[in-house]
Every structure is written in C-alpha cells, then in structure tokens.
N, C-alpha and C positions, 0 to 999 in steps of 0.2 A: 559526659556531655550528652544530652539527649539530641538525637538526630532531628533536624528540621530542614525542610526543603522549600518552604513557601517563599523564602527570601532570595532564592537563587534566581539570578537574572543573567542570561547570556545573550549578548548582542553580537551577531555575526554579520559583518558588512562584506558584501560581495560586489566588487567593481568589475563590470564587464561591458561589452559592446553589444548593442542590438541594432540590427538593420531591419527596419520595418518595411513592408511592402503593402502599399495601399491598393485595395481592390475596388474597382469601379462597380457600382450597383449594390454594394453591401450597405444596408440601412438606408437606401434611397427613399426620398420622400419624408425623412425625419430630420429634425434638427441635430446638430452635432452633440448637444447635451443629451438628447433622447437616445441617440445611438450609444453613447458612452455608458448610459445608465442601464442598458439592457443586460440582464444576466442570463447565461445559458440555460440554467434550470427553469427559469420562468418562461423563457421562449419555448423550450422543449415541452413543457407541460401544456402550454397553450397550443402548440403544434399537435400534440396527442389529442386534445379535446376537440379541436376544430378541423383536423384533417384525418388523422389515423382512426380515431374512434368512429366518426361518421362512415368511413369506408367499411369498417367491420360491421357496423349496425345495418348498413344497406344490403350487404351481400351475405354475411355470415353472422347474423345476430345472436345465434346460439353461443358464440364464443365469448361474448362480452361478460357473461356471468361466470366464465371458467378461466379467463386469462388475466394476468396482471400486466401492468405497464408502469414504466418509470425510467429513470436515468441514473445508473450507478456504474462503477467501474473506473476506467481511465478518464483523464481530462481535468483541466483546471476548473471547468464549469461544474464538475461533480463536487469539487471541494469548495465552490463558491469564490474562488480566487481569480476567475477569468476577467480579463479587461480587453482593451483594444489590441494589445500586443499579442494576446493568446488566441486570436481568431484566425491565425494563418493556416491551421490544420485541425481537423476533427472537432471543429466548433460550428454550431449552427442548429437548425431545427432537427433534432434527432431523438430517438428514444429506443427502449428495448421492450419487446413483448414476450412474456413468459407463458407459453401454451402448455396445456396438459399433454402428457406424452402421446395419448391417442389422437388428440387434436393436431399435434405437430405432425404426426405421421400422415394424417388424412388431409390437412388443409394448409400446411406451411407453403408448399409450392404455389397453390392457388392464391393465397393471401399475398405472397411476395409479388406475384404478377400483377395483382390488383393495385397494390401500393405503387408499383413501378409505373402504372398508368396514371394514377391519381395524384401522386405527390408532385407539386410544382417545383420549378427551378429555385424559386425563392419563397420565403414565408415572411410577410411583413418586411420585405426588403433584405432579409438575411438568408444565407445559404440553406437550401433544403435538399439539394442534390450535389453529389460529390464524385470525384474521380480518384483512382488509386495512384498515389505518388510512387515513383520507382523505388524509393526507400521502403515503402510498405504502408505508410499511413494514408489517410484520405484528406484531400484538399478540396475546396469549393470547385465545382465543375466549370463555372463561368458560362458566358453566353454562347461560346462556340461549341460546347459539348453538352449533351443531355445528362450524362453521368448516371449515377445510381442513387436511390434513396438511402437514408441512414437509419432505417428501422430494423433493429436486430431481432430476428425471430429465433426463439430458442425455447428450451424447457428449463425448469429449475435444476433438474439433474445435470443437463448439459452445461448450464451456466456455472454451477459450482465445480464441475470437473475442470473447466478451463480457468475459472476465477472463483476461488483461489486454489483449486487443485484437490478438491474433496472427492472421494470415491463414494461417499454416502453422507448422511446428515450427522452421524456421530464421529467425532474426531478422537483418536487415541493420542496419548502424550507425544509420541514420535511424529504424528501428523502435525500437531501444533508447532513443533520445533522446525518443521520443514516449510512452514508458510511464512514468508517475509511479512513484517508488520505493514509494509506499504500496501500489500494485497488485502489485508484485513481492513485497512483504511478505505480502500477503493470500494469494497463491498458494503461497508457499513455507512458510508456517507452518501451524498446525492439525495434523491427523493423518489418515493414510490407514488405514482399518480393514481393508481387504481389496483386494488388487490382483493377481489371478492373471495378468493379461496384462502389466502393468508400464508401460502407456502414460502414465498420469497421473503415476506416480512419476518416469519419465524426464523429463517436462516440468518437474516441480518441480526436479529436479536441474539441468536446463539453465538455470534462472532463479535459481539460488542467489545469484548476485551479478552485478553489472555486469562486462562484459569490461573488461580493463585500459584499453584505448583510450578507451572511453566514460567510465570512472571518471576518467581524466586530464582529459578534456574537461569534465566537471562540476566537477572540482577547479579547473580554470582559471577557470571562471566565478565560483566561490565566492571565490577570491583576488582577482579583479578587483572584484567587488562589495564585498568587505570594504575594499579600498583606497579606493573611492569614498565609502562611507558613513561610515567612521571619521573622516575628515577634518572632517566637518561638525559633529561633536559639540562639540568645543571651540570651533570657530569660532562656532557659534550661541550657546553659553554665554557666550563672551567679549563678545558683543554684547547680552547680557541677554535673548536670545530663548529663554526656558526651554522653551516648548512645542515649538519646532522642534528644540531640543537633545534633548528627550525622544523625539521621533519619530525622530530620527537614531539615537539610542541603541537604540531598539526595533528598528529595521531592522538595525543592526549586530549586536545579540544574535541575531536570527533567522539572519543569515548565518553567524555564528560557530557556532551550534548545528548548522546544516546541514553546515558545514565539518568540525566535529569528528566528526559521524556518518560522513561520507565517509572521513575519515582513519583512523578506527578500525575500519572494516569491512574494509579491505584496506591492509596496511602499505606505506609507500613502499619502492620497490625500489632506490633509490639515495639517497645523501646529497645534500641540498640546502643549499648555503652561503647564509646570509643576510648581507646587507651591513650595515655600520654604520648607526646612526641618521642620517636625513637630515632636513632642515628642510622643513616644509610650512606655508606661511603663518604662520611664526613659531613653530610647534609642532614638537617633535621626535617622530619615530616610527620604528619599524623599517620599512624599505622592503620591500615584497613583490615588487618588480620582479624580483629574482633568482629567486624561486619561480615567478612567472608565465612568465618566459623559459625556465626549465628545463622546466616542464611543456609549454610550446608546442613545444619541440624534440622532445618524445617523441610528439607526435601523429602519426597516420598521415596521408599526403597527402590522403586523402579528407576527413577531419575538419578538417585545416588550411585547406582551401580554402573551408569554409563561412563565410558571412557572419554567421550566428548562433552564439553561444557558449552552451553549457550545455544542460541538459535542460528539458523543458516544465515540470516541477514546480519549477524554479528561477526562472522568470519569469512563470508563470501562477498566480494565486491563487484563481481562481473554482472553488469546490468542485463546482459543477454540471458543470464541464469535467473536472476531475481524477478524478471518481468514475466517469464513464461512458466506456467504451472507444470507443463510436461518436462521442464528442465529441473526446477528446484525440488520436485517430488522424487527425483532420482537419488537424492541424498539420504533418504530414509534408511536404507541398509547400512550406511556408515555409522549411524547411532547404535545399531544392534551388534555390529561387528566387534569381536573381541580379538585383541592382539594375541598372536600365537607364541610370541616370546615374552617371558616374564623376567623382570629384573629382581631375582630373589637369591642370587649368589653373591659371594664376596666381591666387592669392587664394581658390581653392575651399575650402581648409581653414580659412579665416578667416570664412566666411559660414555 
C-alpha cells in the first residue's frame, strides 16, 4: 500500500475556561468592530514606520541603512492568531531592531533612551508602553504607570543565540536536534518590516524547515513511539483498566499529531511499502516495522550511530526547558555520549 497523508484530518477539541479582563483605554476612539479587526503585526509595522523609524531618522540617520526591523519570536500576533483574548500580555505596538554589532556597541544605550522619551503610552489607542509582570512577561502599563517601550534592541548574532540557540549561522546535525520546532516556527513566522542588509532574512530562510536527514530522524522516533503506545490501548481496555487505556490513547494521539505535522511539512521522497496486518497480543494492527526500517536506511552514518533517536521536543515535555535556548542547548552532549556498558554477553538482553 502506498503511503498517503493528504487525507489525514485530526480534530482536537479543547474545552476550557477563559476569564477575560477588559482594559480601559485600549482601542479607544474606534468602533468595536475596528478594534477586533486589528492584528498585532499590522499595528506593529505601522508603529515602526510612524514612531520608531522617525526617531532613528531624526537623531541617528546613519543607522537606517544598516539596521533591520520586524516582529518575530514569541506571541500569537507573530503567528497571526491574535484576537481580543490574546491582548492581555505582550500584545501591542512593539517591534525588534537588529543593529550591526559595532552600532549596537556604540548606539544601543542612546537609542534606547531616545525611544523611552518618544514612545507614547498608546498608539492608535493600543498599548505602546508596558510593565513587567511578577511572573516575567510584560503587560500594558496603564494610565497610572509610564512603563517601558517594547522595542527590542539587539544584533542578529545575539538574537539567534537566544532564539533559537545558535552559536553561529551554520548548524550541525546535533544542533538541529536540540532546537524545538516551536522555536523554529517563532523565528520563521512574523514579518520583517525593513532589512537593508539582509542578515536576519537570510537566517530566517536557512531555518525554513528541518534538513531532510534531521526530518527522517524525527520521523523514525515518531513511528517507533506510535508502535509502542498504540499496542497498550486495547490491551488496557481488554483488562478493564479504563484509566490506563485513556492515558495510552492520549499519548498515541499526541504522537499521531506530531507525526502528521512532520509528514505534511515535507513530503516523502520515496514510496514506502506497508506490510499486511500482523498480530500483537491477540490484536491485529498494521505493522510499522517496514516504515521504520525504510527510514533507518536513509539516515546518514552520523545520525545512524547515535544512541538517542528523535529531537529534544519529542522526548522532553518541560516547557521551562523547551522555551529557553540556554536550557535546551544543554542537551547536545547527550547525543554524543556513548554508553560505557555494552550488552554483548550471554543473557544481557534479557535483564
């Protein structure tokens, strides 16, 4: 049977509660429909062109031809999914400026002070100044506080060090494995407003998607994880262990969703033949062994020799690790580490 993924559709319904907090002054002077229609990317680009760029042009015009501006990284507005409910934090008139290293050293403090003086509290009725919430993110400052502007001053080198954790522009295979896909999404979505040099645009293009070898490596993990988890659903259910069956089902759905995302981001370059159903503990299923074997054969020798399979975001779930580059890059040595004990004696694989 030829593999085909175009027909796969997974609908996940999440039922939850949301308690919104209305903020006075946001979008004032506009109709409710106009306020709802405003998207963060459009607001921020207008903010850059009408506020930030004129400040630079007036005092440091030499920077305009050497710095880039845009909005990428965290936030529902970067993905274009922002709405009224997502405006409670880190949403408003904001942008990032990428300066050349020498300009950052010479002018960053000056430019930051100038922006602090010129950026208003609101921009077209939306937040333009913010205060730091005790948890760590920024929320609108409000009328009672002046707050700070939300124009991030950085360099391309510093930006990629923190997002997504690159020490240089070239990534080795183990570097790719240590970058969660959500960080790649953050860097490659959003919008660049101005880039006369082209450095940040080039970085974004280089991270557009996983190299094929890394993609295959992550597919291999997903297929193996699916094979392990799916068997337990009916096994637990047949024993009347409903809770364990539901947990196994949840894990299987999670693996399937990740697998579908992988398969639909980059098409298979060759046909994979699936075997006929095989028996597993009395239950029939389609064997994934043929897929796993076919993928393993296409791995580079470097990846084939690793003891770990898959990327960090496939086997680490701690958000505090997956969000911060200084945390998830620590896992790189794990891929290179080799076990000191080898199971090469009689009975070793049975204990």
